N, C-alpha and C positions, 0 to 999 in steps of 0.2 A: 789386805793380801799382796799389793804391790810394794808396799813396805818391806814384807816379809822376803819378797822376791829379789828385792834390791839390795837387801843386807846379805842373803844368801850368795847373790852372784858377786858382790865385792869381796866376800871371804874367799868365794873360788879364785878370783884375781890374785888377791894376796898370797893365797897359796901357790898359785903359777909363779909369782914373783920370788918367793922362797926357793922355789926348786929351779929358779934360773930362767924363766920365761923372759924374752926381751919386751919392751914397751908395756909390761903389766899394767903401768900406772894409768895409762890411755885407756884401758879396757875397765880399771876399776872406776875411772871417771864417768865413762859411760853408763856402767853398772848402777852406778848411784842415782841416775837420772831415771831408772825404771820406776821409782817411787811416783812419778808423774805420769806414768803410762796410760791411765784411764780417766784420771781427774782432768788432767790438760794434755790428752794425746798430740795436737799440733805443736805445743811447746817441747813434749818428749822427743817428738821426731826432729823437729828442728835441731835441738841440742844434739841429738845422736848423730846426725847428718853434719853438723859443723864440726864436732870432734873428730869424725872420720875424715872428713876433707882436709882438716888442719893436719893430721898424722899423715895422710897421703901426701902433702905439700912438703912435709918436713921429711919423710922417709916413704919411699915407694912402696914399701912392702904392704900386703894386707895385714890389718890388725886382727891377730887371734887371742881371746875369742870375742873382742870388742865388736867386729864387724859383723857378727852374727845378729848383734842387736839393731842393725840397719833392716835387716829382714823382719824383726819383731815391730821396729817402729812402721814400716809400711804396711804390715797387716793390721796395727793397732789404728792407724790412720783410716784405713778402709772401713775397719769395722766399728769403731765408735766415733770417730770425729764428724762433726757438722759439714754439710756440703761446701761451705767455704773453706773450713780447715783442710777438707780433701784436696780442694784446688791448691791450696799452699803446699799441702803435702807432695802433689805431683811436680810443682815445680822446685821443691827441694829434691825430689828424687831425680829430676832432669840434672839439676845443678851437681848432684854428687855423681851421676855417671858422667857429666862434662869434665869433672876433676880426674875421673879415672881415664878417660880418653886424652886428657891432657898430659898426663905422664907417659902414656904410650906415644904420644907425636913427639914428646922432647926424645924419645929414642931411650928412655932408661927404662920402660915397660914396668910390669908388676913384677917385682922380682921373682914372687913365688911360682911364676911360670916362665919358661924360655919361649913360649909360644905366642907373646904379644897379646892380640886381640882375644884370643880365647878365654881368659879369665873374665874380660869384660862381658863377654856374650853369657858365660854362665851366670854372671851375677845379675845382668839385667834380666836373664831368664827366671832368675830365682825371686827377683823382685816383682816380676808379673804375676808369677804364681802366688806369693805372699799376698799381694793386692787382690787377686781374685779371690783366695780362700776367705779374707776379709770381708769382701762384700758379700759372699755367700753366707758367711756367718751372721752378718748384719740382717740379710734377708731372712734367715731363719729367726731370729730373735724377733724380728719386727712381724712376722707370720705368727709366732707364739702370742706375742703381747695382743694382736688384733684378735686372735681367736679366743683368748682370755677375756678381753674386753666384751667381745659379742656375747660369750657365756654369762659373763656376770650380767651384762645387760639384759640377756634374756630371761634371767632369773628375776631380776629386778621387775621387767616388763610383765611376768605372770603374776607376781604380787600385786603390782599396781593394777592390773586388769581385774583382778578378784577383787578389789576395793572399789574399782570403778564401776564393775557390774552392780554392786550392792547400790553405789550411789545412783546409777541410773534407774535401777529398780524404785528406788525412791522418787525419783523425778518422775516415773510412771504413776505411781501411785499419787503423787502430788496433782499431776495432769488430770487423773480421774477425777479427785476432789474438785478441782477447777471446773470440770466439765459438768458436775453435778451442780455446783454453784451457778454456771453459765445458764444451763438449762432453768434452773429455779428463778433466777432472776429475769429470764426472759417471759415465764409465766407471771410473774409479780407485774412486768410491765405492761404485758396484754391485759391482765385485769385491771391495772390502774387506769389504762386508755379507756377500756369498757366502760369504767365506773365514770370517767370524766365525760364520756360522751352521753350517758344516760342521766347525769345529774342534773338537776333544775337549779337549785340554789347554788349561789357563789362561792359559798365557804366549802361545800363538798367538793365542788369543781378545782378549787384552788389546792386542796389537800391531795386530791388524786394526781393533780399536775406535778405536785412536789414528789409524791412517789415514784412517779414515771420518770421525772429527771434524775431522781437519785439512783433509780434502778439503771437507767441507762448509762449513766457515769461509772457506775461500779461494773457494769456488764463490758464497758470499753476498756477498763483497766483489767478485767479477768481475761478478756481476748487478747490483750496486748501482752500480758504474761504467757499465756499459752502460745502465742506464735514464736517464741522464743525458744520454746522445747518441743517443736514438732519433730518427731522421729522418722526415719525410713522405715518401710516395711521390713519386718525381723526375717523375710526370706532373701533379701538384698544383703551384699557384702559390706561391711563397715566402710564408710567413705573414708580417705586418706589425703594426703598432700597432693597427689594425683588428680584429685576430684576438686580442688580449688578452683579451677578454671570454670567448670561448670556451675560452681556455687556462686562466683563472681557474676556469671552471666545471669543468674537468676535475679540477683540484685539490681544488675543493671536494666532489665526488663522492668523492674519495679520503679525505676527511676532514678537510681544512685548511680552515680559516675564515678567508677572505682579505677584508681591507676595502682598497677603493681609493679613494684621493683624487687628483683632478686640478684643477690650478689654473693660470691663464694661459690664453692664446690659442693653440690648437694650429695648427701650420704643416704643410705637406707635406714629407715626407722623401725623400730618395733610397731606391730598393728596398733597396740593400745595407745602408744604415745602419739602416733599419727592421726588416731581417731580423736585423741584429746586436743590435738593442736587445729584440728578442723572444726571443731565445735567451739574453740575460742574464737576462731576468725569468724565463724557463724553467728555468734553472739555479739561481737565488736561491731559487725556490718549492719545486724538487726538495729543496735543502738544508734548507728550513724543514719540508718534510715529513717528512725523514729524521731530523732532529737537533731539532727545536723540542720545548720541554717542553709547550706548551699547545696544539699544532695551531692556532695563529693566528698571521698573518702580515699585515703593512700594506705596501701598495704605494702609493708616491707619485709622481706625475709633474708635475713643476713647470716650465711652459713660459714663456721670457722671449723677447724679441727676439733675444738672442745664443746661448742654449742651451736645453738641454733636461736637466733633472736627473732622474733615476730612481732612487729608494731603496726598497730592501725591508728591513724590519725584522722580525725574529721572536725570541723568547726561546729561550735553549738549555737543553737538560739539563744537570743537575749533573755527569753522568758523561761528558760530551763531551769528547774530548781537542782542546783549542783548538788546539794547534800542528798536529795532524793536519788539522783542518777548514780552517784558513787556508792550507794548503799542498795542499790536495786538488787533484786534476786539473781537477775542474770550475770551480774558481776561477781556474785556470792560463788556462782557456779563456776566462772572462770578462775577465782582463786582455789575453789577446792580441786579443780582438775589441775592446776599447776601443783599444787601441794603433793598430789598423788605421785608424782614424776620427778619430785625435787626441783622443779623449776620456779622461777622467781617472777612474781607479778607486779607490776608498776602501773598504777591506774591514776590518771592525773586529769582534773577537769577545770578549765578555764576558759578562755576563748576558743581554745581548741580542746577537745577531748582526746586523750590518748591511751591506749591499752598497750603496754609493752610486755611481752612476756620472754624468758631467757630460759630455754630448755636444754640442759646438759646432755651431751652424746654419749656421757658415760655416767654410771650411777652415784650419786653423792648424797649428801644430807637433804632434810626436808627443805622445800624451797620457802623463800621470804615473799612477803606481801606487803606492799606500800601503796 
């Protein structure tokens, strides 16, 4: 598009040259730079300003139609350039106005007007207007882009929440099964203890003792699994990031010393994603409480414009089975929740156990797990 505009502008300047317009070559060179207008806006603006200033120093007349591109350059920098490039554009505009004033101070003025400073005032007013229009256009585009991002993210969140609801229903069914097993094992343990108490011979007592010990071990494992998946009552609102403080306080009351670090500017998240992140932190803290060697954990939330990185780190006990921890059911739930929102999950076990999840703040492809 810019290339076509540059070709058309150059052809117009050539036509003016054929009709006898003076200084048409200056305008043609400036028109050719239009090809860089949106790809390199600060280069385009600098080149246009440099050519216009050079013409003013050589010949004090305003350049037509070339100087109209100065206004185009001002608009382009305000609308498309980065913050740093806009600062460069402002400096370039001041230099351009300085050259105009320099010609006036010399007493030559701008030959297109006999009133000296009047053209300078008009030119500065037009530049300010162009800059303002460019900023308004930039804000309009950014607002539309943000609205579109939120719309797509909301659609993505709705789909993910449907899958998440199915997943949580599966979790509730699993918990019911575990409850049945826990009650059954408790009954077996009670009966084994009763049998051991009334047994006279040594062999039956030893058998009942083994049954009781095996049942207690299995019961502890079932209760450990259930502890990771306790849900709030259905009448309460779903927890989110604003509830992390109370969640961490609960773990601190249980003896876990948690240090939280937040960085970056927080943005609003869809309810489903916020709930998923909350559950990931909850499971990570549960693992830290159960398997940590020093009852310490660190939670880090790093916000950028594109993603949220949530990291939980805690030291591990020396006797912990790393393979069992890495493949436990709770971590599978973390991986599954991340996959629902296209997040990446990295789980590492060594001297420290690290759960790092990266959540995109815009919808993307399915997440990666490592």
